[in-house]
VEXTIDO-520628 format. One record per residue (C-alpha): x, y, z negated; residue in three letters. Coordinates in Angstrom, 3 decimals. Example, Ala and Ser with C-alpha at 12.3 -4.5 7.8 and 13.67 -1.06 7.14 Angstrom:
2
[rec [12.300 -4.500 -7.800] Ala] [rec [13.670 -1.060 -7.140] Ser] 
***
This chain:
280
[rec [111.018 92.359 -114.439] Met] [rec [109.544 89.846 -112.031] Thr] [rec [105.860 89.537 -111.455] Gly] [rec [106.267 86.066 -109.868] Ala] [rec [103.934 83.532 -111.471] Thr] [rec [102.437 80.133 -110.712] Thr] [rec [99.039 81.235 -112.219] Lys] [rec [96.301 81.687 -109.783] Asp] [rec [94.918 85.026 -110.836] Arg] [rec [92.212 85.220 -108.101] Ile] [rec [90.764 81.854 -109.079] Ala] [rec [90.845 82.789 -112.772] Ala] [rec [89.169 86.072 -112.199] Arg] [rec [86.265 84.585 -110.108] Phe] [rec [85.876 81.839 -112.735] Ala] [rec [85.606 84.371 -115.508] Ala] [rec [83.093 86.470 -113.575] Leu] [rec [80.954 83.401 -112.889] Lys] [rec [81.082 82.350 -116.501] Ala] [rec [79.562 85.737 -117.637] Arg] [rec [77.145 85.805 -114.756] Gly] [rec [78.704 88.955 -113.182] Asp] [rec [79.844 89.851 -109.751] Ala] [rec [83.245 91.331 -109.122] Gly] [rec [84.258 94.721 -107.829] Leu] [rec [87.158 94.705 -105.408] Val] [rec [88.552 98.148 -104.965] Thr] [rec [90.750 99.359 -102.081] Phe] [rec [93.265 102.212 -102.337] Thr] [rec [96.129 103.096 -100.072] Met] [rec [99.586 102.720 -101.480] Ala] [rec [101.202 106.187 -101.713] Gly] [rec [98.035 108.228 -101.183] Asp] [rec [98.095 111.155 -101.761] Pro] [rec [101.551 110.792 -103.177] Asp] [rec [103.454 107.773 -104.797] Pro] [rec [103.167 109.027 -108.426] Glu] [rec [99.353 109.764 -108.257] Thr] [rec [98.826 106.500 -106.434] Ser] [rec [100.591 104.508 -109.003] Leu] [rec [98.645 106.107 -111.847] Glu] [rec [95.400 105.390 -110.050] Ile] [rec [96.522 101.800 -109.511] Leu] [rec [97.308 101.343 -113.190] Lys] [rec [93.965 102.692 -114.258] Gly] [rec [91.779 100.690 -111.960] Leu] [rec [91.409 97.487 -114.199] Pro] [rec [90.137 99.602 -117.157] Ala] [rec [87.831 101.472 -114.854] Ala] [rec [86.257 98.204 -113.694] Gly] [rec [88.209 96.882 -110.818] Ala] [rec [88.171 93.071 -110.859] Asp] [rec [90.460 92.639 -107.988] Ile] [rec [92.617 95.271 -106.368] Ile] [rec [93.350 95.644 -102.678] Glu] [rec [96.378 97.786 -102.026] Leu] [rec [96.782 99.131 -98.541] Gly] [rec [99.972 98.971 -96.731] Met] [rec [100.197 102.218 -94.713] Pro] [rec [100.703 101.805 -91.056] Phe] [rec [100.831 104.254 -88.165] Ser] [rec [98.384 102.507 -85.877] Asp] [rec [95.469 101.130 -88.037] Pro] [rec [93.186 100.108 -85.242] Met] [rec [90.474 98.405 -87.478] Ala] [rec [90.166 101.339 -89.882] Asp] [rec [87.808 104.327 -89.744] Gly] [rec [88.622 108.007 -90.231] Pro] [rec [88.762 107.858 -94.005] Ala] [rec [91.293 105.040 -94.343] Ile] [rec [93.330 106.312 -91.345] Gln] [rec [93.560 109.574 -93.080] Ala] [rec [94.605 107.929 -96.366] Ser] [rec [97.397 106.071 -94.562] Gly] [rec [98.649 109.273 -92.834] Gln] [rec [98.743 110.998 -96.164] Arg] [rec [100.794 108.070 -97.580] Ala] [rec [103.162 107.967 -94.663] Leu] [rec [103.645 111.731 -94.833] Lys] [rec [104.474 111.420 -98.595] Ala] [rec [107.165 108.870 -97.820] Gly] [rec [105.453 105.606 -98.511] Gln] [rec [107.042 102.465 -97.116] Thr] [rec [106.468 98.693 -97.350] Leu] [rec [109.335 98.462 -99.859] Leu] [rec [108.007 101.164 -101.972] Lys] [rec [104.568 99.478 -101.916] Thr] [rec [105.982 96.146 -103.198] Leu] [rec [107.754 98.171 -105.883] Asp] [rec [104.509 99.766 -106.857] Met] [rec [103.003 96.304 -107.408] Val] [rec [105.970 95.408 -109.567] Ala] [rec [105.608 98.533 -111.657] Arg] [rec [101.866 97.768 -112.003] Phe] [rec [102.783 94.161 -113.221] Arg] [rec [104.832 95.629 -115.977] Asp] [rec [101.661 96.565 -117.768] Gly] [rec [99.140 94.139 -116.282] Asp] [rec [99.699 90.446 -115.769] Ala] [rec [96.163 89.356 -115.150] Glu] [rec [94.517 91.588 -112.499] Thr] [rec [94.790 90.079 -109.000] Pro] [rec [96.563 92.407 -106.347] Val] [rec [96.062 91.780 -102.728] Val] [rec [97.965 93.524 -100.060] Leu] [rec [95.842 94.519 -97.027] Met] [rec [97.163 95.887 -93.712] Gly] [rec [98.747 95.063 -90.397] Tyr] [rec [101.424 92.593 -89.386] Tyr] [rec [103.850 95.008 -87.748] Asn] [rec [105.606 96.316 -90.966] Pro] [rec [105.943 92.754 -92.283] Ile] [rec [107.419 91.527 -88.991] Tyr] [rec [109.894 94.378 -89.073] Val] [rec [110.940 93.514 -92.648] Met] [rec [111.072 89.803 -91.794] Gly] [rec [108.498 87.261 -92.993] Val] [rec [110.764 85.393 -95.260] Asp] [rec [112.107 88.499 -96.891] Val] [rec [108.724 89.979 -97.331] Phe] [rec [107.149 86.841 -98.754] Leu] [rec [110.017 86.527 -101.251] Glu] [rec [109.667 90.143 -102.421] Lys] [rec [105.859 90.003 -102.461] Ala] [rec [105.902 87.004 -104.636] Arg] [rec [108.597 88.439 -106.967] Ala] [rec [106.551 91.653 -107.297] Ala] [rec [103.459 89.861 -108.471] Gly] [rec [101.278 89.994 -105.302] Val] [rec [98.572 87.365 -105.253] Asp] [rec [97.311 87.460 -101.644] Gly] [rec [97.363 88.959 -98.209] Leu] [rec [94.668 90.339 -95.935] Ile] [rec [96.288 90.874 -92.441] Ile] [rec [93.579 92.122 -90.182] Val] [rec [95.333 91.642 -86.846] Asp] [rec [96.557 88.080 -87.247] Leu] [rec [93.825 85.675 -85.925] Pro] [rec [93.812 81.929 -86.996] Pro] [rec [95.500 81.056 -83.786] Glu] [rec [98.583 82.835 -85.107] Glu] [rec [98.672 81.028 -88.497] Asp] [rec [102.309 79.909 -88.080] Asp] [rec [103.366 83.585 -87.951] Glu] [rec [102.484 84.433 -91.624] Leu] [rec [99.540 82.493 -92.988] Cys] [rec [101.244 79.053 -93.368] Arg] [rec [104.505 80.575 -94.733] Pro] [rec [102.461 82.583 -97.181] Ala] [rec [100.523 79.619 -98.482] Leu] [rec [103.831 77.732 -98.776] Ala] [rec [105.041 80.469 -101.051] Gln] [rec [101.978 80.368 -103.257] Gly] [rec [100.287 83.450 -101.809] Leu] [rec [96.602 83.406 -100.849] His] [rec [95.767 84.202 -97.299] Phe] [rec [92.352 85.839 -97.251] Ile] [rec [90.370 85.646 -94.075] Arg] [rec [87.700 87.989 -92.662] Leu] [rec [84.372 86.838 -91.284] Ala] [rec [81.992 89.176 -89.541] Thr] [rec [78.409 89.211 -88.349] Pro] [rec [79.703 87.864 -84.960] Thr] [rec [81.546 84.939 -86.541] Thr] [rec [79.321 82.115 -85.455] Asp] [rec [79.188 78.551 -86.699] Asp] [rec [81.415 77.460 -83.888] Lys] [rec [84.185 79.901 -84.862] Arg] [rec [83.893 79.569 -88.652] Leu] [rec [85.854 76.365 -88.959] Pro] [rec [88.937 78.018 -87.340] Ala] [rec [88.481 81.043 -89.619] Val] [rec [88.284 78.910 -92.733] Leu] [rec [90.875 76.282 -91.949] Ala] [rec [93.701 77.925 -93.886] Asn] [rec [91.590 80.471 -95.782] Ala] [rec [92.253 80.749 -99.613] Ser] [rec [91.533 82.971 -102.543] Gly] [rec [88.116 84.177 -101.323] Phe] [rec [86.406 84.921 -98.034] Leu] [rec [85.948 88.612 -97.095] Tyr] [rec [82.734 89.032 -95.255] Tyr] [rec [82.616 92.277 -93.201] Val] [rec [78.991 93.189 -93.398] Ser] [rec [78.687 95.347 -90.423] Ile] [rec [80.304 95.302 -86.957] Ala] [rec [82.885 98.049 -86.242] Gly] [rec [85.388 100.030 -88.155] Ile] [rec [85.697 100.696 -91.950] Thr] [rec [83.531 103.523 -93.384] Gly] [rec [80.829 103.243 -90.728] Ala] [rec [77.086 102.682 -91.333] Lys] [rec [75.810 101.210 -94.623] Gly] [rec [75.465 97.535 -95.490] Ala] [rec [71.934 96.075 -95.602] Glu] [rec [71.471 93.728 -98.573] Ala] [rec [68.893 91.509 -97.022] Gly] [rec [71.046 90.755 -93.904] Ala] [rec [74.054 90.338 -96.264] Val] [rec [72.168 87.760 -98.323] Ala] [rec [71.242 85.728 -95.371] Asp] [rec [74.810 85.784 -94.035] Ala] [rec [76.243 84.813 -97.439] Val] [rec [73.780 81.903 -97.698] Ala] [rec [75.028 80.754 -94.261] Arg] [rec [78.614 81.037 -95.182] Leu] [rec [78.150 78.991 -98.330] Arg] [rec [77.197 75.995 -96.096] His] [rec [80.791 76.224 -94.748] His] [rec [82.964 76.999 -97.726] Thr] [rec [83.295 76.822 -101.498] Asp] [rec [85.444 79.906 -101.578] Leu] [rec [84.050 82.989 -103.415] Pro] [rec [82.595 85.475 -100.956] Ile] [rec [83.322 89.127 -101.307] Ala] [rec [81.390 91.594 -99.101] Val] [rec [82.813 94.902 -97.854] Gly] [rec [82.222 97.633 -95.343] Phe] [rec [79.397 100.117 -95.793] Gly] [rec [79.261 100.083 -99.514] Ile] [rec [79.239 103.772 -100.564] Lys] [rec [77.474 104.146 -103.864] Thr] [rec [76.956 102.338 -107.163] Pro] [rec [73.449 101.281 -105.949] Ala] [rec [74.967 99.793 -102.815] Asp] [rec [77.546 97.967 -104.897] Ala] [rec [74.781 96.628 -107.202] Gly] [rec [72.660 95.406 -104.336] Ala] [rec [75.611 93.547 -102.651] Ile] [rec [76.814 92.246 -106.061] Gly] [rec [73.372 90.675 -106.437] Ala] [rec [73.825 88.369 -103.419] Val] [rec [77.620 87.888 -103.226] Ala] [rec [80.376 86.970 -105.630] Asp] [rec [82.011 90.403 -105.213] Ala] [rec [81.518 93.877 -103.605] Ala] [rec [84.451 95.418 -101.842] Val] [rec [84.721 99.213 -101.819] Val] [rec [87.342 101.092 -99.794] Gly] [rec [86.360 104.083 -97.755] Ser] [rec [84.182 105.662 -100.497] Ala] [rec [87.224 105.472 -102.820] Ile] [rec [89.715 107.023 -100.536] Val] [rec [87.071 109.707 -99.681] Asn] [rec [87.030 110.516 -103.384] Thr] [rec [90.821 110.904 -103.312] Val] [rec [90.550 113.215 -100.356] Ala] [rec [87.728 115.290 -101.958] Ala] [rec [90.022 116.055 -104.917] His] [rec [93.056 117.378 -103.157] Leu] [rec [93.945 121.021 -102.863] Asp] [rec [94.160 123.013 -99.651] Ala] [rec [97.676 121.692 -98.944] Gln] [rec [96.562 118.090 -99.438] Gly] [rec [98.212 117.698 -102.762] Arg] [rec [96.676 115.891 -105.814] Ala] [rec [94.878 118.133 -108.302] Gly] [rec [94.556 117.795 -111.994] Thr] [rec [91.283 115.906 -111.691] Asp] [rec [92.153 113.549 -108.729] Thr] [rec [93.078 110.544 -110.753] Gln] [rec [90.190 111.020 -113.194] Arg] [rec [87.649 111.519 -110.343] Ala] [rec [88.665 108.253 -108.671] Val] [rec [88.587 106.171 -111.874] Leu] [rec [85.245 107.744 -112.829] Asp] [rec [83.882 106.682 -109.456] Phe] [rec [85.223 103.108 -109.856] Val] [rec [83.630 102.924 -113.332] His] [rec [80.304 103.950 -111.831] Gln] [rec [80.548 101.329 -109.111] Leu] [rec [81.244 98.564 -111.564] Lys] [rec [78.334 99.825 -113.709] Asp] [rec [76.082 99.654 -110.750] Gly] [rec [77.078 95.998 -110.134] Ile] [rec [76.764 95.043 -113.912] Thr] [rec [73.297 96.809 -114.280] Arg] [rec [71.907 95.119 -111.135] His] [rec [72.884 91.680 -112.387] Arg] [rec [71.102 92.093 -115.692] Lys] 
***
């Protein structure tokens, strides 16, 4: 089965959220963590648990922008044999049962470069990938992957940070699509918490520059955090807290336990409930 489609799942999902006055929950899990089978089952369960958009990490051996939690998840995945090809196959298998939930691949350029950009984009589109977040490709390198991805109908989602000033924003937004990912704190993933007041000010500023939906991530650790961010942004992005939940439910040998999948999906449900209750 092919997951390729001309439907813009990301736009459709944000439109549906707006129509019902809700903010979205964007979840991050690492493909292959803690093993391919458990990872796939978690992936398949995320939409029913409350994930509106799924970010799926592409494991990489040198994840320079990630904190300890996501670094560890990537190492677990690589140890379990996860590859970029297996990650694309995971998306295709997810699409066998879900044609609506947007899936965005997040990671670093090196594995894509090794595979070959044209080959990667063809396989990603065929698998049913909706967009890419590549953290180590700045706008000055858009010819490498961004423009080819857009030409293939894949969104290229940009990151903005507290240090992205008004002079820099036009370059960041020039070829951005899907949504804008606002990194609420300076530094690596999983660091200090996000502050809703500062985020509200930043989102208001960004809205003067773009009509794209704005999703806010980094430092969102609890359902209350997610609710506070969802009140001022179009979506809250949660990653480190989810992969920490995976890690907390592994046995002494680092293997999935009988409750690993359930614990992760229960936590995602709580996150979405935090957003929904805060919006009411």
